[in-house]
C-alpha atoms as an extended CHARMM CRD file, in Angstrom:
* protein
*
       160  EXT
         1         1  MET       CA             20.4010000000       -1.0310000000      -18.7150000000  PROA      1               0.0000000000
         2         2  THR       CA             16.6750000000       -1.5220000000      -18.8260000000  PROA      2               0.0000000000
         3         3  ALA       CA             14.4150000000        0.5160000000      -16.5520000000  PROA      3               0.0000000000
         4         4  LEU       CA             12.5870000000       -1.6900000000      -14.1230000000  PROA      4               0.0000000000
         5         5  PHE       CA              9.6330000000        0.3730000000      -13.9690000000  PROA      5               0.0000000000
         6         6  ASN       CA              8.4380000000        1.3470000000      -17.7090000000  PROA      6               0.0000000000
         7         7  SER       CA              5.9080000000        3.9500000000      -19.0550000000  PROA      7               0.0000000000
         8         8  ASP       CA              3.1860000000        1.6730000000      -18.6570000000  PROA      8               0.0000000000
         9         9  LEU       CA              3.8020000000        1.0060000000      -15.2970000000  PROA      9               0.0000000000
        10        10  LYS       CA              4.3000000000        4.7380000000      -14.2710000000  PROA      10              0.0000000000
        11        11  GLU       CA              0.9610000000        5.7560000000      -16.1950000000  PROA      11              0.0000000000
        12        12  MET       CA             -0.8820000000        2.8410000000      -14.3910000000  PROA      12              0.0000000000
        13        13  ALA       CA              0.3760000000        4.2910000000      -10.9150000000  PROA      13              0.0000000000
        14        14  GLU       CA             -0.6420000000        7.7780000000      -11.7970000000  PROA      14              0.0000000000
        15        15  ARG       CA             -4.2620000000        6.4620000000      -12.7210000000  PROA      15              0.0000000000
        16        16  SER       CA             -4.5910000000        4.5230000000       -9.2420000000  PROA      16              0.0000000000
        17        17  VAL       CA             -6.2150000000        5.8340000000       -6.3720000000  PROA      17              0.0000000000
        18        18  LEU       CA             -4.5870000000        3.7020000000       -3.9160000000  PROA      18              0.0000000000
        19        19  CYS       CA             -1.7690000000        1.2830000000       -3.7580000000  PROA      19              0.0000000000
        20        20  TRP       CA             -1.7370000000       -1.7920000000       -1.6330000000  PROA      20              0.0000000000
        21        21  LEU       CA              1.4450000000       -2.4350000000        0.7080000000  PROA      21              0.0000000000
        22        22  ALA       CA              1.9730000000       -5.8390000000        1.6660000000  PROA      22              0.0000000000
        23        23  THR       CA              4.0900000000       -6.6810000000        4.5190000000  PROA      23              0.0000000000
        24        24  ALA       CA              4.9650000000       -9.4110000000        7.0540000000  PROA      24              0.0000000000
        25        25  ASP       CA              5.4930000000       -9.6560000000       10.5890000000  PROA      25              0.0000000000
        26        26  ASP       CA              8.2970000000      -11.5480000000       12.5560000000  PROA      26              0.0000000000
        27        27  SER       CA              6.0160000000      -14.7770000000       12.6050000000  PROA      27              0.0000000000
        28        28  GLY       CA              5.5230000000      -14.6190000000        8.8020000000  PROA      28              0.0000000000
        29        29  GLN       CA              1.8450000000      -13.1640000000        9.2570000000  PROA      29              0.0000000000
        30        30  PRO       CA              1.0970000000      -11.1290000000        6.1400000000  PROA      30              0.0000000000
        31        31  ASN       CA             -0.8290000000       -7.8670000000        6.3680000000  PROA      31              0.0000000000
        32        32  VAL       CA             -2.1560000000       -5.5580000000        3.4440000000  PROA      32              0.0000000000
        33        33  SER       CA             -2.8440000000       -2.0060000000        3.8850000000  PROA      33              0.0000000000
        34        34  PRO       CA             -4.0810000000        0.6620000000        1.4370000000  PROA      34              0.0000000000
        35        35  LYS       CA             -1.9730000000        3.8040000000        0.7950000000  PROA      35              0.0000000000
        36        36  GLU       CA             -3.2500000000        6.7340000000       -0.5160000000  PROA      36              0.0000000000
        37        37  VAL       CA             -0.2520000000        8.6880000000       -1.0860000000  PROA      37              0.0000000000
        38        38  PHE       CA              2.3310000000        7.2460000000       -2.9910000000  PROA      38              0.0000000000
        39        39  ALA       CA              4.3180000000        8.0100000000       -6.4530000000  PROA      39              0.0000000000
        40        40  VAL       CA              6.8360000000        6.5680000000       -8.7000000000  PROA      40              0.0000000000
        41        41  ALA       CA             10.1720000000        8.3150000000       -7.7910000000  PROA      41              0.0000000000
        42        42  ASP       CA             12.2690000000        7.0470000000      -10.6490000000  PROA      42              0.0000000000
        43        43  ASP       CA             12.8360000000        3.9310000000      -12.7750000000  PROA      43              0.0000000000
        44        44  GLU       CA             13.2680000000        1.4560000000       -9.4970000000  PROA      44              0.0000000000
        45        45  HSD       CA             11.8070000000        3.2080000000       -6.5850000000  PROA      45              0.0000000000
        46        46  ILE       CA              8.0550000000        3.7500000000       -5.3980000000  PROA      46              0.0000000000
        47        47  VAL       CA              7.7800000000        6.1350000000       -2.2820000000  PROA      47              0.0000000000
        48        48  VAL       CA              4.8760000000        5.6120000000       -0.0170000000  PROA      48              0.0000000000
        49        49  ALA       CA              3.8240000000        8.1880000000        2.6640000000  PROA      49              0.0000000000
        50        50  ASN       CA              3.3730000000        6.8200000000        6.1600000000  PROA      50              0.0000000000
        51        51  ILE       CA              0.5060000000        8.6800000000        7.2950000000  PROA      51              0.0000000000
        52        52  ALA       CA             -1.0390000000        6.3110000000        9.6960000000  PROA      52              0.0000000000
        53        53  SER       CA              0.7390000000        2.9010000000        9.3160000000  PROA      53              0.0000000000
        54        54  PRO       CA              2.5800000000        1.9450000000       12.3950000000  PROA      54              0.0000000000
        55        55  GLY       CA              1.8510000000       -1.9780000000       11.5940000000  PROA      55              0.0000000000
        56        56  SER       CA              3.3020000000       -1.6530000000        8.2970000000  PROA      56              0.0000000000
        57        57  ALA       CA              6.2980000000        0.3750000000        9.6430000000  PROA      57              0.0000000000
        58        58  LYS       CA              7.0600000000       -2.3040000000       12.1970000000  PROA      58              0.0000000000
        59        59  ASN       CA              6.8260000000       -5.0530000000        9.6430000000  PROA      59              0.0000000000
        60        60  ILE       CA              9.3110000000       -3.1360000000        7.3700000000  PROA      60              0.0000000000
        61        61  HSD       CA             11.7750000000       -2.9430000000       10.3520000000  PROA      61              0.0000000000
        62        62  ILE       CA             11.5890000000       -6.5530000000       10.9430000000  PROA      62              0.0000000000
        63        63  ASN       CA             11.4240000000       -8.0810000000        6.9110000000  PROA      63              0.0000000000
        64        64  SER       CA             11.9170000000       -5.5950000000        4.4660000000  PROA      64              0.0000000000
        65        65  LYS       CA             10.5200000000       -7.7410000000        1.8260000000  PROA      65              0.0000000000
        66        66  VAL       CA              7.2690000000       -6.1270000000        0.4910000000  PROA      66              0.0000000000
        67        67  CYS       CA              5.0070000000       -6.2790000000       -2.1050000000  PROA      67              0.0000000000
        68        68  LEU       CA              3.1090000000       -3.3090000000       -3.6670000000  PROA      68              0.0000000000
        69        69  SER       CA              0.2230000000       -3.4140000000       -6.0320000000  PROA      69              0.0000000000
        70        70  PHE       CA             -2.1210000000       -0.8590000000       -7.8600000000  PROA      70              0.0000000000
        71        71  ILE       CA             -4.8520000000       -1.2730000000      -10.3680000000  PROA      71              0.0000000000
        72        72  ASP       CA             -7.2720000000        0.6010000000      -12.4020000000  PROA      72              0.0000000000
        73        73  VAL       CA            -10.4920000000       -1.0430000000      -11.0310000000  PROA      73              0.0000000000
        74        74  PHE       CA            -12.2880000000        0.0240000000      -14.2900000000  PROA      74              0.0000000000
        75        75  ALA       CA            -10.0240000000       -1.2570000000      -16.7940000000  PROA      75              0.0000000000
        76        76  GLN       CA             -9.0860000000       -4.2880000000      -14.5400000000  PROA      76              0.0000000000
        77        77  LYS       CA             -5.3950000000       -3.8810000000      -15.0660000000  PROA      77              0.0000000000
        78        78  GLY       CA             -2.4260000000       -3.1850000000      -12.6810000000  PROA      78              0.0000000000
        79        79  PHE       CA              1.0970000000       -3.9280000000      -11.5600000000  PROA      79              0.0000000000
        80        80  LYS       CA              2.4770000000       -5.8790000000       -8.7040000000  PROA      80              0.0000000000
        81        81  VAL       CA              5.9170000000       -4.9080000000       -7.5840000000  PROA      81              0.0000000000
        82        82  TYR       CA              8.0410000000       -6.9790000000       -5.3200000000  PROA      82              0.0000000000
        83        83  GLY       CA             10.9450000000       -5.1690000000       -3.5870000000  PROA      83              0.0000000000
        84        84  VAL       CA             12.7610000000       -4.3000000000       -0.4550000000  PROA      84              0.0000000000
        85        85  ALA       CA             11.5750000000       -1.4520000000        1.7120000000  PROA      85              0.0000000000
        86        86  SER       CA             13.0100000000        0.8660000000        3.9970000000  PROA      86              0.0000000000
        87        87  ASP       CA             11.4160000000        3.4490000000        6.4250000000  PROA      87              0.0000000000
        88        88  VAL       CA             12.8320000000        6.7570000000        5.9530000000  PROA      88              0.0000000000
        89        89  LYS       CA             12.1180000000        9.1150000000        8.7960000000  PROA      89              0.0000000000
        90        90  GLN       CA             12.1630000000       12.9540000000        9.0140000000  PROA      90              0.0000000000
        91        91  GLY       CA             15.8090000000       14.1100000000        9.9750000000  PROA      91              0.0000000000
        92        92  GLN       CA             17.5190000000       11.3560000000        8.2640000000  PROA      92              0.0000000000
        93        93  THR       CA             19.8040000000       12.8370000000        5.1720000000  PROA      93              0.0000000000
        94        94  GLU       CA             17.7270000000       11.1400000000        2.7610000000  PROA      94              0.0000000000
        95        95  TYR       CA             14.2320000000       11.9010000000        3.6350000000  PROA      95              0.0000000000
        96        96  PHE       CA             14.3920000000       14.9070000000        1.6310000000  PROA      96              0.0000000000
        97        97  ARG       CA             15.2900000000       13.0550000000       -1.6090000000  PROA      97              0.0000000000
        98        98  TRP       CA             12.0190000000       11.0980000000       -1.5890000000  PROA      98              0.0000000000
        99        99  VAL       CA              9.3910000000       13.3330000000        0.2920000000  PROA      99              0.0000000000
       100       100  GLU       CA              8.6960000000       16.2360000000       -2.2720000000  PROA      100             0.0000000000
       101       101  PRO       CA              6.2830000000       14.2490000000       -4.4700000000  PROA      101             0.0000000000
       102       102  LEU       CA              4.5120000000       13.0680000000       -1.5490000000  PROA      102             0.0000000000
       103       103  ARG       CA              4.4770000000       16.1080000000        0.1450000000  PROA      103             0.0000000000
       104       104  MET       CA              2.8300000000       17.8640000000       -3.0450000000  PROA      104             0.0000000000
       105       105  MET       CA             -0.1450000000       15.0960000000       -3.0590000000  PROA      105             0.0000000000
       106       106  ALA       CA             -0.7160000000       14.8490000000        0.8870000000  PROA      106             0.0000000000
       107       107  GLY       CA             -0.5530000000       18.9600000000        1.2930000000  PROA      107             0.0000000000
       108       108  ASP       CA             -1.3370000000       19.9250000000        4.9230000000  PROA      108             0.0000000000
       109       109  ARG       CA             -4.1700000000       17.2910000000        5.3230000000  PROA      109             0.0000000000
       110       110  PHE       CA             -1.9910000000       14.2860000000        5.8230000000  PROA      110             0.0000000000
       111       111  PRO       CA              1.1360000000       14.4150000000        8.2520000000  PROA      111             0.0000000000
       112       112  ILE       CA              3.8640000000       12.2070000000        6.8060000000  PROA      112             0.0000000000
       113       113  GLN       CA              5.1790000000       10.1830000000        9.7290000000  PROA      113             0.0000000000
       114       114  SER       CA              7.8280000000        8.7860000000        7.6090000000  PROA      114             0.0000000000
       115       115  ILE       CA              8.4180000000        7.4650000000        3.8240000000  PROA      115             0.0000000000
       116       116  PHE       CA              8.3860000000        3.9920000000        2.9720000000  PROA      116             0.0000000000
       117       117  VAL       CA             10.8410000000        3.7140000000       -0.0370000000  PROA      117             0.0000000000
       118       118  VAL       CA             10.3160000000        0.5200000000       -2.0940000000  PROA      118             0.0000000000
       119       119  ARG       CA             13.1070000000       -0.3160000000       -4.3030000000  PROA      119             0.0000000000
       120       120  GLY       CA             11.6160000000       -2.7360000000       -7.1390000000  PROA      120             0.0000000000
       121       121  THR       CA             13.1930000000       -6.1210000000       -7.6960000000  PROA      121             0.0000000000
       122       122  ALA       CA             10.5890000000       -7.3190000000       -9.9330000000  PROA      122             0.0000000000
       123       123  VAL       CA              7.5320000000       -6.3590000000      -11.5610000000  PROA      123             0.0000000000
       124       124  GLU       CA              4.4570000000       -8.4800000000      -12.7520000000  PROA      124             0.0000000000
       125       125  PRO       CA              1.5050000000       -7.3980000000      -14.5020000000  PROA      125             0.0000000000
       126       126  ILE       CA             -2.1160000000       -7.9330000000      -12.9520000000  PROA      126             0.0000000000
       127       127  ILE       CA             -5.2780000000       -8.4510000000      -15.2550000000  PROA      127             0.0000000000
       128       128  ALA       CA             -8.3880000000       -9.7060000000      -14.8010000000  PROA      128             0.0000000000
       129       129  PRO       CA             -9.0240000000      -13.2320000000      -16.0110000000  PROA      129             0.0000000000
       130       130  SER       CA            -11.3630000000      -11.9660000000      -18.6820000000  PROA      130             0.0000000000
       131       131  TYR       CA             -8.1190000000      -10.6230000000      -20.7500000000  PROA      131             0.0000000000
       132       132  ARG       CA             -6.7700000000      -14.2080000000      -20.5050000000  PROA      132             0.0000000000
       133       133  LEU       CA             -9.9350000000      -16.2370000000      -20.8140000000  PROA      133             0.0000000000
       134       134  TYR       CA            -11.6720000000      -14.1580000000      -23.7000000000  PROA      134             0.0000000000
       135       135  PRO       CA             -8.6260000000      -12.3680000000      -25.3700000000  PROA      135             0.0000000000
       136       136  ARG       CA            -10.4830000000      -11.9400000000      -28.7690000000  PROA      136             0.0000000000
       137       137  GLU       CA            -13.5290000000      -10.1580000000      -26.9930000000  PROA      137             0.0000000000
       138       138  THR       CA            -12.1050000000       -8.6450000000      -24.0980000000  PROA      138             0.0000000000
       139       139  THR       CA            -10.7010000000       -5.1830000000      -24.4940000000  PROA      139             0.0000000000
       140       140  GLU       CA             -9.7800000000       -2.2540000000      -22.0160000000  PROA      140             0.0000000000
       141       141  ALA       CA            -12.9440000000       -0.4820000000      -23.2490000000  PROA      141             0.0000000000
       142       142  SER       CA            -15.0600000000       -3.2560000000      -22.7230000000  PROA      142             0.0000000000
       143       143  GLN       CA            -13.7780000000       -4.1020000000      -19.2390000000  PROA      143             0.0000000000
       144       144  VAL       CA            -14.2450000000       -0.3230000000      -18.3760000000  PROA      144             0.0000000000
       145       145  GLN       CA            -17.8990000000       -0.3260000000      -19.5700000000  PROA      145             0.0000000000
       146       146  ALA       CA            -18.7060000000       -3.4930000000      -17.7150000000  PROA      146             0.0000000000
       147       147  ALA       CA            -17.2670000000       -2.2490000000      -14.4310000000  PROA      147             0.0000000000
       148       148  LEU       CA            -19.1190000000        1.2470000000      -14.7790000000  PROA      148             0.0000000000
       149       149  ARG       CA            -22.3390000000       -0.9640000000      -14.9480000000  PROA      149             0.0000000000
       150       150  THR       CA            -21.4340000000       -3.3390000000      -12.2020000000  PROA      150             0.0000000000
       151       151  TYR       CA            -20.4430000000       -0.3380000000      -10.0080000000  PROA      151             0.0000000000
       152       152  ARG       CA            -23.5320000000        1.9160000000      -11.0680000000  PROA      152             0.0000000000
       153       153  VAL       CA            -21.0100000000        4.8190000000      -11.8800000000  PROA      153             0.0000000000
       154       154  LYS       CA            -22.3900000000        7.2530000000      -14.3600000000  PROA      154             0.0000000000
       155       155  GLN       CA            -19.7130000000        9.2350000000      -16.6610000000  PROA      155             0.0000000000
       156       156  GLU       CA            -20.3380000000       12.8870000000      -16.9230000000  PROA      156             0.0000000000
       157       157  VAL       CA            -20.0670000000       14.2780000000      -20.4090000000  PROA      157             0.0000000000
       158       158  SER       CA            -17.9740000000       17.2210000000      -20.9090000000  PROA      158             0.0000000000
       159       159  ASN       CA            -19.0500000000       19.9800000000      -23.4080000000  PROA      159             0.0000000000
       160       160  VAL       CA            -15.5090000000       21.3740000000      -23.4010000000  PROA      160             0.0000000000
């Protein structure tokens, strides 16, 4: 059986500062919310710390279908993961199965209220339009340089 989450997805998730979790309420109104503490748990699950997301938790209880995305803002590439989420609370048996990578990231700074466990059902790449429209001249390096200029980010030179 082929793993749903390949090494490219896992590496991109590690490079990403935030992921975005999209849920919907009982009327179908979408909500997207940034999540700072998340990790790829295995080949088909992403775990997200519920630090301050009562709306996401409520929506997951109503409609477990979610979409989670993350990108490298400089390379302008990432992934969209469609899936089914559950809200695992402290005290539930499976909580300890999922919490460890999140606890290491959150430390004492962010109290974890519960864990959103997203079982992926499909994955799609996210790429900036330049990669498709100008494939011969668009490289990850050129996108990074353009983004650094746009965002006015100065890269530090290491003397190591």
